C-alpha positions as CSV (number, residue, x, y, z in Angstrom):
1,M,0.0,-0.1,0.0
2,H,1.3,3.3,-1.1
3,F,2.0,5.9,1.8
4,L,0.1,9.5,1.5
5,D,0.2,12.1,4.5
6,Q,-1.5,14.8,2.6
7,A,-4.3,15.5,0.3
8,K,-6.6,18.2,-1.1
9,I,-10.3,17.4,-1.6
10,Y,-13.7,19.0,-2.4
11,I,-16.4,18.5,-0.4
12,K,-20.0,19.4,-0.9
13,S,-22.9,18.9,1.5
14,G,-26.5,17.9,-0.4
15,A,-29.1,20.5,-1.4
16,G,-32.4,20.6,0.4
17,G,-35.4,18.8,-1.7
18,P,-38.0,21.1,-3.1
19,G,-41.3,21.6,-1.5
20,A,-44.4,20.5,-3.7
21,V,-47.5,22.2,-5.0
22,S,-50.3,20.1,-4.6
23,F,-54.1,20.1,-4.0
24,R,-56.5,17.4,-2.7
25,R,-58.8,16.0,-5.5
26,E,-60.7,13.0,-3.7
27,K,-64.0,11.9,-4.8
28,Y,-67.0,13.1,-2.3
29,I,-65.0,15.7,-0.6
30,E,-66.8,19.1,-1.8
31,F,-63.7,21.2,-0.4
32,G,-60.0,20.2,-1.2
33,G,-57.1,22.2,-0.2
34,P,-53.2,22.5,-0.7
35,D,-51.2,19.5,0.3
36,G,-48.0,19.7,-1.0
37,G,-45.2,18.3,1.2
38,D,-41.9,19.9,2.1
39,G,-38.9,18.9,0.8
40,G,-36.1,16.5,2.6
41,K,-33.0,17.8,4.1
42,G,-29.8,17.3,2.1
43,G,-27.0,14.9,3.4
44,D,-24.4,16.2,5.8
45,V,-20.8,15.7,5.1
46,I,-19.2,14.0,8.2
47,F,-15.5,13.0,8.8
48,E,-14.9,9.7,10.9
49,A,-11.5,8.5,12.3
50,V,-11.4,4.5,11.8
51,P,-8.7,1.9,12.7
52,G,-7.2,0.1,10.1
53,L,-6.3,3.1,7.8
54,N,-2.5,4.6,7.6
55,T,-2.8,6.6,4.7
56,L,-4.8,9.0,2.5
57,I,-3.9,7.5,-0.7
58,D,-7.5,6.9,-1.6
59,F,-7.9,10.4,-2.0
60,R,-5.4,10.8,-4.5
61,Y,-7.8,9.1,-6.8
62,T,-11.3,10.3,-5.4
63,Q,-10.6,14.1,-4.7
64,H,-14.5,15.4,-5.3
65,L,-17.2,14.2,-2.7
66,K,-20.6,15.3,-2.6
67,A,-23.5,14.2,-0.2
68,P,-26.6,13.5,-2.1
69,R,-29.4,15.9,-2.1
70,G,-32.9,15.8,-0.4
71,K,-36.0,14.5,-2.3
72,G,-38.9,16.8,-3.3
73,G,-42.0,16.8,-1.4
74,A,-45.1,15.3,-2.9
75,G,-48.9,15.7,-2.5
76,R,-51.0,14.0,0.6
77,N,-48.5,16.1,2.7
78,Q,-45.7,13.7,2.0
79,T,-42.2,14.9,3.2
80,G,-39.5,14.2,0.8
81,A,-36.7,11.7,2.1
82,G,-33.6,13.2,3.2
83,G,-30.5,12.8,1.7
84,K,-27.9,10.2,2.8
85,D,-25.2,11.4,4.9
86,L,-21.7,11.3,3.5
87,V,-19.3,9.7,6.0
88,I,-15.8,10.1,5.1
89,K,-13.3,7.6,6.7
90,V,-9.8,8.7,7.5
91,P,-7.0,7.2,9.5
92,V,-6.8,8.0,13.2
93,G,-4.7,11.0,13.7
94,T,-5.8,13.0,10.4
95,Q,-6.1,16.8,10.6
96,I,-8.5,18.8,8.5
97,L,-6.9,22.1,7.4
98,A,-8.8,25.0,5.8
99,D,-7.7,25.9,2.0
100,D,-6.0,29.2,2.9
101,E,-2.8,30.8,3.4
102,E,-2.7,29.8,7.3
103,R,-3.9,26.3,6.7
104,S,-5.9,26.7,9.9
105,V,-6.9,23.2,11.9
106,I,-10.6,22.9,11.7
107,A,-10.7,19.4,13.3
108,D,-7.9,17.1,14.6
109,L,-9.2,13.5,14.9
110,T,-6.7,11.7,17.2
111,K,-9.2,9.1,18.7
112,E,-10.9,5.6,17.2
113,G,-14.4,6.4,16.4
114,E,-14.3,10.4,16.4
115,R,-16.6,12.1,14.2
116,I,-17.3,15.6,13.0
117,V,-19.9,17.1,10.8
118,L,-18.2,19.4,8.8
119,L,-20.8,20.7,6.4
120,E,-24.6,20.5,7.4
121,G,-26.8,19.7,4.2
122,G,-29.3,22.0,2.9
123,M,-32.8,22.5,4.5
124,G,-35.7,21.0,2.3
125,G,-38.1,23.9,0.8
126,R,-41.6,24.3,2.1
127,G,-44.5,22.8,0.3
128,N,-47.5,24.8,-0.4
129,A,-49.7,22.9,2.6
130,S,-47.5,24.8,5.0
131,Y,-48.6,28.6,3.6
132,K,-52.1,27.8,3.9
133,S,-54.0,30.5,6.4
134,S,-57.4,31.8,6.9
135,T,-56.7,34.4,4.2
136,N,-54.8,32.3,1.8
137,R,-56.8,29.2,1.5
138,A,-55.3,28.0,-2.1
139,P,-51.7,29.0,-1.7
140,R,-49.1,28.0,-4.9
141,Q,-45.9,29.4,-3.4
142,H,-43.3,26.9,-2.3
143,Q,-39.4,26.7,-1.7
144,P,-36.9,25.2,-4.0
145,G,-34.8,24.2,-1.0
146,M,-31.6,25.4,0.3
147,D,-28.1,24.9,-1.4
148,G,-25.4,22.7,0.5
149,E,-22.3,23.9,1.7
150,E,-19.1,23.5,-0.1
151,M,-15.5,23.8,0.2
152,W,-12.1,22.7,-0.5
153,V,-9.8,21.1,2.5
154,W,-6.7,19.8,3.0
155,L,-6.4,16.3,4.7
156,R,-2.9,15.9,6.8
157,L,-2.2,12.5,8.8
158,K,0.1,12.6,11.6
159,L,0.5,9.0,12.7
160,L,-0.1,8.3,16.2
161,A,3.0,6.6,18.0
162,D,4.2,6.8,21.5
163,V,8.1,7.0,20.4
164,G,9.7,8.6,17.6
165,L,13.2,7.8,15.8
166,V,15.3,10.6,14.7
167,G,18.6,10.8,13.3
168,L,20.7,11.5,10.0
169,P,20.2,9.0,7.0
170,N,21.5,5.8,7.4
171,A,21.8,6.0,11.3
172,G,20.4,2.6,11.8
173,K,17.0,3.8,12.6
174,S,15.1,1.4,10.4
175,T,17.1,-1.6,11.4
176,F,16.5,-0.8,15.0
177,L,12.6,-0.5,14.3
178,N,13.1,-4.3,12.6
179,A,14.6,-5.3,15.7
180,V,12.2,-4.3,18.3
181,T,8.8,-4.5,16.3
182,N,7.1,-6.4,13.9
183,A,7.7,-4.0,11.2
184,K,9.7,-4.7,8.0
185,A,11.0,-1.3,6.8
186,K,13.3,-1.4,4.1
187,V,17.3,-1.3,5.0
188,G,19.9,-0.5,2.8
189,A,23.6,0.6,2.7
190,Y,22.7,4.3,1.4
191,P,21.1,7.7,2.5
192,F,17.4,7.9,2.5
193,T,16.5,4.1,2.2
194,T,13.3,5.1,4.3
195,I,11.3,7.5,2.0
196,H,8.1,7.4,4.2
197,P,7.2,6.8,7.8
198,K,7.1,3.4,9.1
199,L,5.4,2.3,12.4
200,G,5.7,-0.9,14.7
201,V,4.4,-2.1,18.1
202,V,7.1,-2.9,20.5
203,M,6.0,-5.4,23.3
204,H,8.7,-5.1,26.0
205,K,8.3,-7.3,29.5
206,N,4.9,-5.8,30.5
207,A,5.0,-2.5,28.3
208,E,3.5,-2.2,24.9
209,F,4.0,0.9,22.7
210,V,4.0,2.0,19.2
211,M,7.2,3.2,17.5
212,A,7.4,5.5,14.8
213,D,10.6,5.9,11.9
214,I,10.7,8.7,9.8
215,P,13.2,9.5,7.0
216,G,16.5,11.0,8.1
217,L,17.3,14.6,8.4
218,I,19.8,16.3,7.0
219,E,21.5,20.0,7.3
220,G,18.9,22.6,5.9
221,A,15.9,19.9,6.0
222,A,13.7,22.6,7.6
223,D,14.6,24.6,4.3
224,G,13.7,21.7,2.0
225,A,17.2,20.1,1.7
226,G,17.0,16.3,1.3
227,I,13.5,15.0,1.7
228,G,13.0,18.0,4.2
229,D,11.2,18.2,7.4
230,R,7.6,17.4,6.3
231,F,7.8,14.1,8.3
232,L,8.4,15.6,11.1
233,G,4.9,15.8,11.8
234,H,4.3,12.3,12.6
235,V,6.6,12.5,15.6
236,E,4.8,15.5,17.0
237,R,2.4,13.6,18.9
238,T,5.0,11.2,20.6
239,Q,5.9,11.4,24.1
240,L,9.5,10.5,23.7
241,L,12.3,10.7,20.9
242,V,15.2,8.3,20.4
243,H,17.9,10.0,18.7
244,L,20.1,7.5,16.9
245,I,23.8,8.4,16.2
246,D,26.0,6.2,14.0
247,A,29.1,5.2,15.8
248,D,30.8,4.9,12.5
249,G,29.6,8.2,11.3
250,G,32.9,10.0,11.5
251,D,31.4,13.0,13.7
252,P,28.9,12.0,16.2
253,A,28.7,15.3,18.0
254,K,28.1,17.4,15.0
255,A,25.5,14.9,13.7
256,Y,23.9,15.2,17.1
257,R,23.8,19.3,16.8
258,T,22.5,19.0,13.1
259,V,19.5,16.9,13.9
260,R,18.9,19.3,17.2
261,S,19.2,22.0,15.0
262,E,16.5,20.9,12.4
263,L,14.3,20.0,15.3
264,E,14.2,23.4,16.7
265,A,13.8,24.9,13.2
266,Y,10.8,22.8,12.6
267,G,9.3,23.7,16.1
268,A,6.0,22.6,17.2
269,G,7.3,21.6,20.4
270,L,9.9,19.0,19.2
271,E,13.0,20.5,20.5
272,D,11.3,20.2,24.4
273,K,10.7,16.5,24.1
274,E,12.4,14.0,26.1
275,E,15.2,12.4,24.3
276,I,17.0,9.3,24.5
277,V,20.4,9.5,22.7
278,A,21.9,6.4,21.5
279,L,25.0,5.3,19.5
280,S,24.0,2.9,17.1
281,R,26.2,0.0,15.4
282,V,28.6,0.0,18.2
283,D,29.6,-3.5,17.0
284,T,31.3,-2.2,14.0
285,V,33.9,-0.1,15.6
286,D,36.7,-0.4,18.2
287,E,36.7,0.9,21.8
288,G,39.1,3.7,21.1
289,V,36.5,5.1,18.4
290,L,33.8,4.5,21.0
291,D,35.6,6.3,23.8
292,I,36.2,9.4,21.7
293,A,32.4,9.6,20.5
294,R,31.5,9.2,24.2
295,Q,34.0,12.4,25.2
296,E,32.7,14.4,22.0
297,L,28.9,14.0,22.7
298,A,29.3,14.7,26.5
299,A,30.6,18.0,25.2
300,A,27.9,18.7,23.0
301,G,25.4,18.2,26.1
302,V,24.5,14.5,26.1
303,K,24.2,13.6,29.7
304,Q,23.2,9.9,29.1
305,L,24.4,7.9,26.3
306,H,23.2,4.6,25.3
307,E,25.1,2.1,23.2
308,V,23.4,-0.4,21.3
309,S,23.6,-2.5,17.9
310,A,20.6,-3.9,16.5
311,L,21.9,-6.6,14.7
312,A,24.2,-7.8,17.4
313,G,21.7,-7.1,20.2
314,T,24.1,-5.1,22.1
315,G,22.3,-2.7,24.7
316,M,18.8,-3.5,23.4
317,Q,17.1,-4.7,26.4
318,T,18.6,-1.6,28.3
319,I,17.4,1.0,26.0
320,L,13.9,-0.7,25.9
321,D,13.7,-0.6,29.8
322,A,14.9,3.2,29.6
323,I,12.2,3.9,26.8
324,A,9.4,2.0,28.9
325,Q,10.2,4.0,32.1
326,R,10.3,7.2,30.4
327,L,6.6,6.6,29.3
328,P,4.6,6.8,32.4
329,E,1.3,8.1,31.1
330,K,1.2,4.9,28.8
331,A,2.0,2.5,31.4
332,R,-0.8,3.9,33.6
333,E,-3.5,3.6,30.7
334,D,-2.2,0.1,30.4
335,E,-2.7,-0.7,33.9
336,E,-6.2,0.8,33.8
337,E,-7.2,-1.0,30.9
338,A,-5.8,-4.0,32.5
339,G,-7.9,-3.1,35.7
340,E,-11.1,-2.8,33.8
341,D,-10.8,-6.1,32.3
342,T,-10.3,-8.0,35.6
343,T,-12.6,-6.1,38.1
344,W,-15.9,-7.6,37.0
345,S,-16.7,-11.2,37.5
346,P,-20.0,-12.8,37.4
347,L,-19.2,-15.0,40.7
């Protein structure tokens, strides 16, 4: 399945049905009268966050979405049927943005089953029966029904994860993700192997959390260099960042500062998120190189450094323990869910 995290679509709610002009024509009834019913209401446009989706690719091929209009009224005071609501299903974590310069957020669907009525359908028109009065016994006026609302909107997907992996290209993020989750991220000995975010579920001891891997950052990513910083939005919602630095990359301190600078340039609170820093691929270098890297990173402001190798398994349990301990809110939610499952008993 192709990954797409931004899409622009046109949406329109249904127009209301027209009211009817009708008069009673029944045998043995001396005086008839108006009996035109009202038109039905047009369908609403509703967005719903559903599980099982992690891309907006469907909206690349279907960009115009319209709800059906209401049916017209009929004689015998019959009200027209309302138009069926158009329910647009999107992944959990989807933001709906206005199509303006500011791209202001209209809605943010972060919970499974969350719904929002973005556009309401037009009201149905009045039939001539509703115009009857003591002075207007045979009205012929009616209403055509109100038009629906329409607008262009942007959909932007921000994946929901507890932990985000950041680092320079080829820092070992995909290998790390594959080692601790059931993900099958592409791994290669060249930069930008990862070209779109990947998610995986980590199950470590009594903890379970979601980890996201995003394409690597390079100097100037905030200005569009490389793949740019557009995928950083997928780690905005994380509670914790794991910053991987290649032990064999040449200048670990520069690599650390480069990524930190890009996080600060992007903003959105990423620079203030709690961070775990780890040297990756420590099995590929000797102790002397590691010692130099430790000193340089300490001088760059790294207070605690983990040393890991996803292939050899070095330090993996230790860093997973540290991650689980830094997610108290997630652990509390898991405990509450477990408590809810065990408190009730039929005995």
